[in-house]
C-alpha beads as a LAMMPS data file, in Angstrom:
LAMMPS data file: protein, C-alpha beads

249 atoms
248 bonds

1 atom types
1 bond types

-500.0 500.0 xlo xhi
-500.0 500.0 ylo yhi
-500.0 500.0 zlo zhi

Masses

1 110.0

Atoms # bond

1 1 1 221.511 100.487 -481.361
2 1 1 217.916 101.210 -482.788
3 1 1 215.638 98.393 -483.369
4 1 1 215.774 96.823 -486.720
5 1 1 212.314 95.189 -486.699
6 1 1 211.815 92.171 -488.770
7 1 1 207.884 92.346 -488.224
8 1 1 207.093 92.867 -491.793
9 1 1 204.248 90.648 -491.907
10 1 1 200.998 92.497 -491.364
11 1 1 199.258 89.495 -489.557
12 1 1 197.789 90.830 -486.442
13 1 1 198.832 89.505 -482.914
14 1 1 196.533 86.776 -481.673
15 1 1 196.700 88.351 -478.129
16 1 1 196.623 91.581 -476.797
17 1 1 198.195 91.142 -473.138
18 1 1 200.649 88.534 -472.657
19 1 1 202.900 87.091 -469.909
20 1 1 206.301 85.718 -471.218
21 1 1 208.255 83.395 -468.953
22 1 1 212.012 83.073 -470.053
23 1 1 214.243 80.714 -467.999
24 1 1 217.591 81.813 -467.006
25 1 1 219.272 79.443 -469.285
26 1 1 217.706 81.420 -472.138
27 1 1 220.228 84.009 -471.564
28 1 1 223.217 81.759 -472.337
29 1 1 224.068 78.742 -474.501
30 1 1 223.246 75.394 -473.312
31 1 1 225.889 74.098 -470.841
32 1 1 227.037 77.649 -470.164
33 1 1 226.886 80.089 -467.179
34 1 1 225.838 83.734 -466.735
35 1 1 224.721 86.045 -469.660
36 1 1 226.123 85.856 -473.118
37 1 1 225.623 89.142 -475.279
38 1 1 224.368 87.305 -478.305
39 1 1 221.689 85.179 -476.468
40 1 1 220.820 88.483 -474.487
41 1 1 220.335 90.525 -477.800
42 1 1 218.372 87.761 -479.389
43 1 1 215.707 87.852 -476.444
44 1 1 215.697 91.449 -476.420
45 1 1 215.135 91.838 -479.997
46 1 1 212.332 89.549 -480.335
47 1 1 210.583 90.953 -477.190
48 1 1 210.957 94.508 -478.661
49 1 1 209.295 93.187 -481.996
50 1 1 206.363 91.839 -480.110
51 1 1 206.160 95.196 -478.442
52 1 1 206.104 96.886 -481.814
53 1 1 203.053 94.792 -482.670
54 1 1 201.061 96.628 -480.173
55 1 1 201.062 93.569 -477.562
56 1 1 201.212 94.560 -473.998
57 1 1 203.975 92.233 -473.027
58 1 1 205.091 91.297 -469.377
59 1 1 208.094 88.963 -469.040
60 1 1 209.075 86.880 -465.984
61 1 1 212.692 86.030 -465.929
62 1 1 214.409 83.081 -464.111
63 1 1 217.839 82.944 -462.642
64 1 1 219.023 79.539 -463.490
65 1 1 221.824 80.800 -465.481
66 1 1 223.532 81.986 -462.138
67 1 1 221.993 79.840 -459.470
68 1 1 219.194 77.564 -458.649
69 1 1 218.027 77.664 -455.253
70 1 1 216.933 74.122 -454.795
71 1 1 219.975 72.589 -456.324
72 1 1 222.244 74.800 -454.502
73 1 1 220.715 74.113 -450.952
74 1 1 221.014 70.346 -451.932
75 1 1 224.800 70.494 -452.877
76 1 1 226.057 73.043 -450.261
77 1 1 225.590 73.983 -446.650
78 1 1 223.137 76.871 -447.261
79 1 1 219.485 76.533 -445.971
80 1 1 216.797 76.371 -448.856
81 1 1 215.295 79.563 -448.104
82 1 1 218.593 81.486 -448.176
83 1 1 219.455 79.724 -451.370
84 1 1 216.037 80.695 -452.908
85 1 1 216.633 84.347 -451.976
86 1 1 220.035 84.246 -453.737
87 1 1 218.345 82.745 -456.853
88 1 1 215.965 85.964 -456.542
89 1 1 218.763 88.184 -456.859
90 1 1 219.934 86.366 -459.899
91 1 1 216.637 87.052 -461.618
92 1 1 217.088 90.937 -460.975
93 1 1 220.518 90.602 -462.936
94 1 1 218.993 89.098 -465.740
95 1 1 215.859 91.492 -465.551
96 1 1 218.265 94.561 -465.425
97 1 1 220.411 93.421 -468.376
98 1 1 217.238 92.636 -470.533
99 1 1 216.114 95.985 -469.843
100 1 1 219.056 97.901 -470.741
101 1 1 219.481 95.846 -473.967
102 1 1 215.949 96.553 -475.053
103 1 1 216.056 100.145 -474.336
104 1 1 219.271 100.587 -476.373
105 1 1 216.945 99.362 -479.131
106 1 1 214.389 102.092 -478.417
107 1 1 211.967 100.003 -476.537
108 1 1 210.682 101.479 -473.255
109 1 1 210.746 99.164 -470.288
110 1 1 210.185 99.005 -466.496
111 1 1 211.703 96.377 -464.176
112 1 1 209.704 95.409 -461.168
113 1 1 210.889 93.235 -458.328
114 1 1 208.952 91.072 -455.730
115 1 1 211.821 92.035 -453.159
116 1 1 212.762 95.654 -452.301
117 1 1 215.765 96.869 -454.248
118 1 1 214.942 100.583 -454.619
119 1 1 218.240 101.699 -456.187
120 1 1 217.690 99.256 -459.083
121 1 1 214.088 98.957 -459.882
122 1 1 210.452 99.303 -458.756
123 1 1 208.466 97.138 -456.252
124 1 1 205.965 95.071 -457.816
125 1 1 202.553 96.989 -457.519
126 1 1 199.839 95.458 -459.599
127 1 1 198.092 98.706 -460.615
128 1 1 201.404 100.078 -461.479
129 1 1 202.341 97.175 -463.445
130 1 1 199.157 97.187 -465.537
131 1 1 199.559 100.975 -466.100
132 1 1 202.998 100.526 -467.462
133 1 1 201.598 97.976 -470.019
134 1 1 198.909 100.350 -470.952
135 1 1 201.392 102.964 -471.812
136 1 1 203.242 100.478 -474.125
137 1 1 206.208 99.693 -471.764
138 1 1 207.581 96.135 -471.656
139 1 1 207.269 94.978 -467.918
140 1 1 210.029 92.914 -466.757
141 1 1 209.232 90.992 -463.395
142 1 1 211.886 89.964 -461.240
143 1 1 212.662 87.959 -457.903
144 1 1 209.758 85.531 -458.435
145 1 1 206.929 85.909 -455.802
146 1 1 209.416 87.179 -453.307
147 1 1 209.050 83.959 -451.244
148 1 1 211.259 81.007 -450.971
149 1 1 210.063 77.548 -451.940
150 1 1 208.158 79.046 -455.022
151 1 1 209.483 78.762 -458.443
152 1 1 209.444 81.490 -461.244
153 1 1 207.045 79.121 -463.197
154 1 1 204.398 79.663 -460.291
155 1 1 205.545 83.397 -460.223
156 1 1 204.698 83.536 -463.915
157 1 1 201.190 81.798 -463.306
158 1 1 200.578 84.178 -460.489
159 1 1 201.504 87.325 -462.339
160 1 1 199.363 86.244 -465.555
161 1 1 196.346 85.909 -463.402
162 1 1 197.301 89.259 -461.478
163 1 1 197.528 91.513 -464.688
164 1 1 194.730 89.589 -466.558
165 1 1 196.925 88.116 -469.361
166 1 1 195.165 86.493 -472.446
167 1 1 197.859 83.617 -472.252
168 1 1 200.955 82.408 -470.781
169 1 1 203.975 81.715 -472.776
170 1 1 206.629 79.481 -471.530
171 1 1 209.853 79.903 -473.730
172 1 1 212.297 76.883 -473.343
173 1 1 215.138 75.270 -475.112
174 1 1 212.984 72.555 -476.649
175 1 1 210.163 72.734 -479.262
176 1 1 207.352 71.861 -476.775
177 1 1 206.163 68.939 -474.821
178 1 1 206.902 65.385 -475.925
179 1 1 205.432 61.859 -475.192
180 1 1 208.790 61.038 -473.968
181 1 1 212.444 62.658 -473.629
182 1 1 213.255 62.991 -477.353
183 1 1 217.121 62.843 -476.322
184 1 1 216.564 59.369 -475.171
185 1 1 213.574 58.139 -477.186
186 1 1 213.748 58.617 -480.991
187 1 1 209.997 57.784 -481.346
188 1 1 209.093 60.414 -478.912
189 1 1 206.496 62.745 -480.537
190 1 1 205.718 66.370 -480.042
191 1 1 202.159 67.034 -478.459
192 1 1 200.662 70.046 -480.096
193 1 1 197.426 70.255 -478.179
194 1 1 196.909 69.066 -474.454
195 1 1 194.491 69.937 -471.714
196 1 1 195.506 70.702 -468.034
197 1 1 193.885 67.398 -466.985
198 1 1 196.180 65.496 -469.374
199 1 1 199.233 67.317 -468.119
200 1 1 198.333 66.286 -464.584
201 1 1 197.350 62.741 -465.301
202 1 1 200.190 61.979 -467.475
203 1 1 202.613 63.531 -465.050
204 1 1 204.240 65.501 -467.872
205 1 1 206.918 67.779 -466.800
206 1 1 206.135 71.365 -467.984
207 1 1 205.747 73.435 -464.863
208 1 1 205.681 72.826 -461.207
209 1 1 202.345 71.531 -459.863
210 1 1 201.452 74.839 -458.107
211 1 1 201.802 76.724 -461.535
212 1 1 199.849 73.867 -463.464
213 1 1 197.026 74.023 -460.840
214 1 1 196.632 77.869 -460.895
215 1 1 196.725 78.193 -464.598
216 1 1 193.865 75.441 -464.721
217 1 1 191.943 76.924 -461.900
218 1 1 192.087 80.525 -463.498
219 1 1 191.564 79.023 -467.163
220 1 1 194.769 80.664 -468.607
221 1 1 195.865 79.128 -471.899
222 1 1 199.722 78.071 -471.957
223 1 1 201.954 77.715 -474.732
224 1 1 205.296 76.027 -474.659
225 1 1 207.866 76.683 -477.376
226 1 1 211.500 76.986 -478.245
227 1 1 212.980 80.178 -477.515
228 1 1 216.128 79.448 -479.415
229 1 1 214.618 79.128 -482.715
230 1 1 214.793 82.832 -484.235
231 1 1 211.645 84.448 -484.629
232 1 1 209.602 82.125 -482.504
233 1 1 208.317 84.605 -480.128
234 1 1 206.661 86.672 -482.860
235 1 1 205.422 83.577 -484.414
236 1 1 203.612 82.507 -481.224
237 1 1 202.223 85.961 -480.916
238 1 1 200.506 85.617 -484.138
239 1 1 199.118 82.387 -483.073
240 1 1 200.975 80.212 -485.535
241 1 1 201.006 76.505 -485.004
242 1 1 204.224 76.073 -482.995
243 1 1 205.058 74.360 -479.845
244 1 1 202.389 72.799 -477.442
245 1 1 199.134 74.471 -476.582
246 1 1 197.589 73.609 -473.252
247 1 1 194.009 74.845 -472.791
248 1 1 191.688 74.627 -469.754
249 1 1 188.472 72.489 -470.418

Bonds

1 1 1 2
2 1 2 3
3 1 3 4
4 1 4 5
5 1 5 6
6 1 6 7
7 1 7 8
8 1 8 9
9 1 9 10
10 1 10 11
11 1 11 12
12 1 12 13
13 1 13 14
14 1 14 15
15 1 15 16
16 1 16 17
17 1 17 18
18 1 18 19
19 1 19 20
20 1 20 21
21 1 21 22
22 1 22 23
23 1 23 24
24 1 24 25
25 1 25 26
26 1 26 27
27 1 27 28
28 1 28 29
29 1 29 30
30 1 30 31
31 1 31 32
32 1 32 33
33 1 33 34
34 1 34 35
35 1 35 36
36 1 36 37
37 1 37 38
38 1 38 39
39 1 39 40
40 1 40 41
41 1 41 42
42 1 42 43
43 1 43 44
44 1 44 45
45 1 45 46
46 1 46 47
47 1 47 48
48 1 48 49
49 1 49 50
50 1 50 51
51 1 51 52
52 1 52 53
53 1 53 54
54 1 54 55
55 1 55 56
56 1 56 57
57 1 57 58
58 1 58 59
59 1 59 60
60 1 60 61
61 1 61 62
62 1 62 63
63 1 63 64
64 1 64 65
65 1 65 66
66 1 66 67
67 1 67 68
68 1 68 69
69 1 69 70
70 1 70 71
71 1 71 72
72 1 72 73
73 1 73 74
74 1 74 75
75 1 75 76
76 1 76 77
77 1 77 78
78 1 78 79
79 1 79 80
80 1 80 81
81 1 81 82
82 1 82 83
83 1 83 84
84 1 84 85
85 1 85 86
86 1 86 87
87 1 87 88
88 1 88 89
89 1 89 90
90 1 90 91
91 1 91 92
92 1 92 93
93 1 93 94
94 1 94 95
95 1 95 96
96 1 96 97
97 1 97 98
98 1 98 99
99 1 99 100
100 1 100 101
101 1 101 102
102 1 102 103
103 1 103 104
104 1 104 105
105 1 105 106
106 1 106 107
107 1 107 108
108 1 108 109
109 1 109 110
110 1 110 111
111 1 111 112
112 1 112 113
113 1 113 114
114 1 114 115
115 1 115 116
116 1 116 117
117 1 117 118
118 1 118 119
119 1 119 120
120 1 120 121
121 1 121 122
122 1 122 123
123 1 123 124
124 1 124 125
125 1 125 126
126 1 126 127
127 1 127 128
128 1 128 129
129 1 129 130
130 1 130 131
131 1 131 132
132 1 132 133
133 1 133 134
134 1 134 135
135 1 135 136
136 1 136 137
137 1 137 138
138 1 138 139
139 1 139 140
140 1 140 141
141 1 141 142
142 1 142 143
143 1 143 144
144 1 144 145
145 1 145 146
146 1 146 147
147 1 147 148
148 1 148 149
149 1 149 150
150 1 150 151
151 1 151 152
152 1 152 153
153 1 153 154
154 1 154 155
155 1 155 156
156 1 156 157
157 1 157 158
158 1 158 159
159 1 159 160
160 1 160 161
161 1 161 162
162 1 162 163
163 1 163 164
164 1 164 165
165 1 165 166
166 1 166 167
167 1 167 168
168 1 168 169
169 1 169 170
170 1 170 171
171 1 171 172
172 1 172 173
173 1 173 174
174 1 174 175
175 1 175 176
176 1 176 177
177 1 177 178
178 1 178 179
179 1 179 180
180 1 180 181
181 1 181 182
182 1 182 183
183 1 183 184
184 1 184 185
185 1 185 186
186 1 186 187
187 1 187 188
188 1 188 189
189 1 189 190
190 1 190 191
191 1 191 192
192 1 192 193
193 1 193 194
194 1 194 195
195 1 195 196
196 1 196 197
197 1 197 198
198 1 198 199
199 1 199 200
200 1 200 201
201 1 201 202
202 1 202 203
203 1 203 204
204 1 204 205
205 1 205 206
206 1 206 207
207 1 207 208
208 1 208 209
209 1 209 210
210 1 210 211
211 1 211 212
212 1 212 213
213 1 213 214
214 1 214 215
215 1 215 216
216 1 216 217
217 1 217 218
218 1 218 219
219 1 219 220
220 1 220 221
221 1 221 222
222 1 222 223
223 1 223 224
224 1 224 225
225 1 225 226
226 1 226 227
227 1 227 228
228 1 228 229
229 1 229 230
230 1 230 231
231 1 231 232
232 1 232 233
233 1 233 234
234 1 234 235
235 1 235 236
236 1 236 237
237 1 237 238
238 1 238 239
239 1 239 240
240 1 240 241
241 1 241 242
242 1 242 243
243 1 243 244
244 1 244 245
245 1 245 246
246 1 246 247
247 1 247 248
248 1 248 249
């Protein structure tokens, strides 16, 4: 299935190297479980279009569409560390599925995992990761940081720092960060520009505290946007005014 690109707009990309965080829920419809072919193809096609723009793209995938370690540990009799490792394995499933779909569209990819699964993917090696990006391969990063008690959001902030990304993009199922829960408060407003200090003082739920602190300390811009809106990934890459932009002071 060759890529039928929709990148007809000649507007150049606003970034040269990007870390895109995609939650596990992005691989299925809201309230569903596992991987749904239509959602997987939507993600793959948008990411392939970004690569066609000449952007060096690294992707961190979550695994919440299969299992969320913290929730599973609370609900079951499995220690949190073990539940988190199970969640890491779930991210590998998503990563391999995304790789195969993107390559069926003609886009070269590599999967690197923070835990060793030699028969399926490479180990994460920073220099090799950067080399893949320089060669035009989309890099898919699985298994989080490889450590329990750390979220894939923290992994995204860490990897963005390691590869020298220009920006960290967090793809979600909402349009950005609101002043209140838009499902509960009809007066909630979309906040388009924020600082990391405002995120912390306002206790806005964007990413976990470790991830936010790392981005703030390393001065990495963050954009939160809706993955489910077709074409949004390319729009964000062009620097269009969508979602919520968070900048360090």
